[in-house]
C-alpha positions in Angstrom: 0.0 0.0 0.0 1.5 3.4 -1.0 0.4 5.1 2.2 1.6 5.2 5.9 5.2 4.7 4.9 7.5 5.1 7.9 10.1 7.9 7.9 13.0 7.2 10.2 15.0 10.4 10.0 14.7 14.0 9.0 12.6 14.7 5.9 15.4 16.1 3.8 16.1 15.6 0.0 17.2 12.1 0.9 15.4 10.5 3.8 15.7 7.2 5.6 12.4 5.3 5.0 11.8 1.8 6.2 15.5 0.9 6.4 16.7 2.5 3.2 17.7 5.9 2.0 15.3 7.2 -0.7 15.3 10.4 -2.7 12.3 12.4 -1.3 10.1 13.9 -4.0 7.0 13.7 -1.8 7.5 16.2 0.9 6.0 19.7 1.6 9.3 20.8 3.2 9.6 23.2 0.2 12.4 25.4 1.5 14.2 22.6 3.4 14.0 24.5 6.7 13.0 21.6 9.0 16.7 20.8 9.1 18.0 24.4 9.4 20.0 24.8 12.7 18.4 28.2 13.3 14.9 26.8 13.1 15.8 23.9 15.4 17.4 26.4 17.8 14.2 28.5 17.9 12.2 25.4 18.6 14.6 24.3 21.3 14.6 27.7 23.1 10.8 27.7 23.1 10.8 24.2 24.5 13.2 25.0 27.3 11.3 28.2 28.3 7.7 27.0 28.1 8.0 23.2 28.4 6.5 20.5 26.1 2.9 21.7 26.0 0.6 24.4 27.3 -2.2 22.0 28.5 -5.0 24.3 27.5 -6.6 26.2 24.7 -5.6 29.7 23.5 -8.9 30.9 25.0 -7.8 29.9 28.5 -4.2 29.3 29.5 -2.7 28.5 26.1 -1.6 32.0 24.9 2.1 32.9 25.2 4.1 35.9 24.0 5.4 33.6 21.2 1.8 33.1 19.8 1.2 36.9 19.9 4.6 37.6 18.3 3.9 35.1 15.5 0.5 36.6 14.8 1.9 40.1 14.6 4.7 39.0 12.2 2.3 37.0 10.1 -0.1 39.9 9.7 2.8 42.2 8.7 4.1 39.6 6.3 0.7 39.1 4.7 0.0 42.8 4.6 -3.2 42.4 6.6 -4.5 44.1 9.7 -4.4 41.0 11.9 -3.8 37.3 12.0 -5.0 34.4 14.1 -2.9 31.2 14.7 -4.6 27.8 14.9 -3.1 24.6 16.0 -3.3 23.0 12.5 -4.0 24.3 9.0 -7.1 22.0 8.9 -8.5 23.7 11.9 -7.7 27.1 10.4 -10.0 26.4 7.5 -12.7 24.6 9.4 -12.5 27.2 12.2 -12.8 30.3 9.9 -15.3 29.0 7.3 -17.4 27.1 9.7 -17.7 30.2 11.9 -18.3 32.9 9.4 -21.0 31.1 7.4 -24.5 30.3 8.5 -27.1 27.9 7.0 -28.6 30.9 5.1 -25.3 31.8 3.3 -23.8 30.4 0.2 -20.2 29.2 -0.4 -18.8 28.7 -3.8 -15.8 26.3 -4.1 -13.5 25.1 -6.8 -13.8 21.3 -7.2 -10.0 21.1 -6.6 -10.2 22.8 -3.2 -8.5 21.1 -0.3 -10.6 18.7 1.7 -10.4 20.9 4.8 -12.4 23.6 2.9 -15.1 21.1 1.9 -15.3 19.8 5.5 -15.6 23.4 6.7 -18.5 24.0 4.4 -20.3 20.9 5.7 -19.8 22.2 9.3 -21.3 25.6 8.4 -24.4 24.0 6.8 -24.3 26.7 4.2 -25.5 26.1 0.7 -22.6 24.9 -1.4 -22.2 25.6 -5.1 -19.1 23.9 -6.6 -17.7 24.7 -10.0 -15.3 22.9 -12.2 -11.6 23.4 -11.5 -10.4 26.8 -12.6 -13.4 27.3 -15.0 -14.2 31.0 -14.7 -17.3 30.6 -16.8 -18.6 28.1 -14.3 -17.7 30.3 -11.4 -19.7 33.1 -13.0 -22.7 30.9 -13.4 -22.5 29.9 -9.7 -22.2 33.5 -8.6 -25.2 34.5 -10.7 -27.3 31.7 -9.1 -26.1 32.6 -5.6 -27.5 36.1 -6.0 -31.0 34.7 -5.4 -30.0 32.5 -2.5 -30.7 35.2 0.0 -27.6 35.2 2.2 -24.0 36.2 2.1 -21.8 34.7 -0.6 -18.2 33.5 0.0 -16.0 32.2 -2.7 -13.1 30.0 -1.5 -10.3 28.8 -3.7 -6.8 27.5 -3.3 -4.1 29.9 -4.5 -1.9 27.1 -5.5 -3.7 23.7 -5.8 -2.1 21.0 -3.8 -2.4 18.1 -6.3 -2.3 19.7 -9.8 0.3 22.3 -8.8 -1.5 25.0 -10.8 -2.6 28.4 -9.8 -6.1 29.9 -9.4 -6.5 32.9 -11.8 -6.9 35.1 -8.8 -7.3 38.5 -10.5 -10.2 37.2 -12.6 -11.7 35.4 -9.6 -11.5 38.6 -7.6 -13.1 40.7 -10.4 -16.0 38.3 -10.6 -16.5 38.4 -6.8 -16.6 42.2 -6.9 -19.0 42.2 -9.8 -21.4 39.9 -7.9 -20.9 41.3 -4.4 -19.3 38.2 -3.0 -16.4 37.9 -0.6 -13.2 36.0 -1.4 -11.0 33.7 0.7 -7.8 32.2 -0.6 -6.1 29.1 0.8 -2.4 29.9 0.5 -1.2 26.7 2.3 1.2 25.8 -0.6 1.9 29.3 -1.8 3.3 31.0 1.3 7.0 30.8 1.5 7.3 30.0 -2.2 5.4 32.5 -4.4 5.7 36.3 -4.6 8.6 38.6 -3.9 8.0 38.4 -0.1 6.8 34.7 -0.3 3.3 35.8 0.7 1.7 33.5 -1.8 -0.3 33.5 -5.0 -2.2 36.7 -4.2 1.1 38.6 -3.9 2.4 36.9 -7.1 -0.6 38.2 -9.0 -0.6 41.6 -7.3 -4.1 41.3 -6.0 -3.7 41.1 -2.3 -5.9 44.1 -1.6 -8.8 42.4 -3.4 -8.9 39.4 -1.2 -10.8 39.4 2.1 -9.2 36.5 3.9 -6.1 34.4 3.4 -5.2 31.2 5.1 -1.8 29.6 5.4 0.0 26.7 7.1 3.2 26.1 9.0 3.6 22.5 7.9 5.0 23.3 4.4 7.6 26.1 3.9 7.4 27.2 7.6 8.9 23.9 8.8 6.5 23.4 11.7 2.9 22.5 12.4 -0.1 24.9 12.6 -2.1 27.3 10.5 -3.3 30.9 10.4 -6.0 33.2 9.1 -5.0 36.7 8.0 -7.5 39.5 7.3 -9.4 42.5 8.7 -9.0 43.1 12.5 -12.7 42.9 13.2 -13.1 39.6 11.4 -10.0 38.2 13.3 -11.5 39.5 16.6 -14.8 37.7 15.8 -13.0 34.5 15.1 -11.0 34.8 18.3 -14.1 34.6 20.5 -16.5 32.6 18.2 -14.4 30.0 16.3 -14.9 26.7 18.1 -11.9 25.1 16.3 -9.8 27.9 18.0 -11.5 28.1 21.4 -11.9 24.4 22.1 -8.6 22.8 21.0 -5.3 22.9 22.7 -2.9 25.6 21.8 0.0 24.8 19.5 3.0 23.5 21.5 5.7 26.1 22.1 8.3 24.3 20.1 6.1 24.4 17.0 5.4 28.1 17.4 9.1 28.8 18.0 10.0 26.8 14.8 7.5 28.7 12.8 8.9 32.0 14.0 12.4 30.9 13.2 11.5 29.8 9.7 9.5 33.0 9.1 12.5 35.1 10.1 14.6 33.3 7.5 12.0 33.7 4.8 11.6 37.4 5.5 15.4 37.9 5.4 17.6 38.4 2.3 18.0 34.7 2.2 14.3 34.1 1.6 14.3 35.1 -2.1 17.3 32.9 -2.8 15.5 29.8 -1.3 12.3 30.6 -3.2 14.2 31.0 -6.5 16.1 27.7 -5.9 12.9 25.7 -5.2 11.2 27.0 -8.4 14.4 26.4 -10.4 14.4 22.8 -9.2 10.8 22.5 -10.1 11.4 23.5 -13.7 14.3 21.2 -14.0 12.3 18.2 -12.8 9.3 19.1 -14.9 11.4 19.4 -18.1 13.2 16.2 -17.3 10.0 14.2 -16.8 8.6 15.7 -20.0 11.7 14.6 -21.9 11.2 11.0 -20.6 7.7 11.0 -22.1 5.7 11.4 -18.9 2.5 13.5 -18.8 3.1 16.7 -17.0 1.1 19.9 -16.5 1.5 22.9 -18.7 3.2 25.9 -17.1 0.8 28.4 -15.5 0.7 31.8 -17.4 1.3 34.9 -15.4 0.0 38.5 -16.1 3.4 39.8 -17.1 3.6 37.2 -19.9 6.0 34.9 -18.0 5.1 31.3 -17.0 5.4 29.5 -13.7 6.1 25.9 -12.9 5.3 25.5 -9.2 7.1 23.3 -6.7 4.4 20.7 -7.1 5.1 18.7 -10.3 2.4 16.1 -10.9 2.9 13.1 -13.2 -0.4 12.5 -14.9 -1.2 8.8 -15.2 -5.0 8.4 -15.4 -5.5 4.8 -14.3 -5.5 4.1 -10.6 -3.8 0.7 -10.9 -1.1 2.1 -13.2 -0.4 5.0 -10.8 0.0 2.6 -7.8 2.3 0.2 -9.8 4.4 3.2 -10.9 4.6 4.4 -7.3 5.7 0.9 -6.2 8.4 0.6 -8.9 9.8 4.0 -8.0 9.7 3.3 -4.2 11.5 0.0 -4.7 14.1 1.7 -6.8 14.8 4.4 -4.2 12.5 7.3 -5.0 9.6 8.3 -2.8 6.7 10.2 -4.3 3.0 10.6 -3.4 0.2 8.8 -5.3 -3.3 10.3 -5.6 -6.1 8.1 -6.8 -9.9 8.5 -6.6 -11.5 10.0 -4.5 -8.5 12.3 -3.9 -8.7 13.2 -7.6 -11.5 12.7 -10.1 -12.1 9.3 -11.6 -9.5 8.6 -14.3 -7.3 11.4 -13.0 -4.8 9.4 -11.0 -1.4 11.0 -10.7 1.9 10.9 -8.9 2.4 14.1 -6.9 6.1 15.0 -6.9 7.4 18.0 -5.2 10.8 19.6 -4.8 12.7 21.4 -2.1 15.2 24.2 -2.2 17.7 21.8 -0.7 17.6 19.3 -3.6 20.8 19.4 -5.5 21.0 18.5 -9.2 22.5 15.1 -8.5 19.4 14.3 -6.4 17.1 15.2 -9.3 19.3 13.6 -11.9 19.3 10.4 -10.0 15.6 10.5 -9.6 15.0 11.2 -13.3 17.3 8.3 -14.1 15.1 6.0 -12.0 11.9 7.4 -13.6 13.3 6.6 -17.0 14.3 3.1 -16.0 11.0 2.1 -14.5 8.8 3.6 -17.2 9.0 0.8 -19.6 8.7 -1.8 -16.9 5.4 -0.4 -15.6 3.9 0.0 -19.0 4.3 -3.7 -19.6 2.6 -4.7 -16.3 -1.0 -5.8 -16.2 -3.1 -4.7 -13.2 -3.6 -7.5 -10.6 -6.5 -9.8 -11.8 -6.9 -7.5 -14.7 -7.8 -4.6 -12.4 -10.8 -2.4 -12.8 -11.8 -1.1 -16.2 -9.8 1.9 -17.4 -11.4 5.3 -17.0 -10.8 8.5 -18.7 -10.0 11.9 -17.2 -13.3 13.2 -18.4 -15.4 10.7 -16.5 -16.1 13.0 -13.5 -16.7 16.1 -15.5 -20.4 16.3 -14.8 -20.1 15.9 -11.0 -20.0 19.7 -10.6 -21.3 22.6 -12.7 
């Protein structure tokens, strides 16, 4: 089974997994900061000063000066009035969306949105109107329909989608929201620390930060820790602080996690940050181009408003058939390369893929070795038949009618 593999050492470019070193192309440690001595030291100092845990929620005895400092620095980094730190990114989405929406409201979601967004919508009991991934015409249809729903309307999209590695066309999404009187929230979990001059995410990259009402981010990717945050207007953050059950009724993030996030954020906001971000995107292009040359299906680069193109740090290998994707994952794993495999229902039927991702700390020899293994196993897997014939093959279009 391609899940629950056991990692026995630090999640670097090469990691010890189940007794063997494997090149890691399946981690969200995008800037490689989990192994940075400065981040470790920041976590260590927080641990020594505050202990292993706070044994209470932020609402009660779980707020420390570290939490407040992190919230101030996050708000400044994101260019927002305020920010609120949650114990996990999942709780940040469920806590914000589930609190701000009522059953009389409408939420409009991209079909590629993260599961935490869809779970948050269920918690809110708001009317949900999904639209096909990145289809602006379908978004406009949903916005038009929502005008007669009677409540407030919130559009929620990922800035950088976690499986496909593509960007939401945020300037166009924001324009449609303004036209129809809807609010806009962007999940920047995979964008913060990688995209934009400051590393503030896809909204900064597109130059439309002022047109977005709320932004969410996590610490478990570029920020080398665990946790999440919501950034936005001060009155909204204040409301969440005293109304969000996912914030009020869960234990505060442990001090070491908060300290690590602060340490990583300091590096990202220093002169070193742009160098790390440039390195991870350069590695992504190298891997993308290498996979394409080997004949693998890869995503097209994302166009940017200035005419440039972006290949994000998430480089999916498009397979289609679930069995073939799992067989390819197994062949790579046995040969010494770890990647993630996504099959239905994580992706639409017939849309199975291998999710590869790169770090700033990958060197060319790591990527060259991985590409060599990809090339070697390609022919082997194509000859394999699925066990017992496997399920009938499906096409990427088979789930197209599931949403508008």
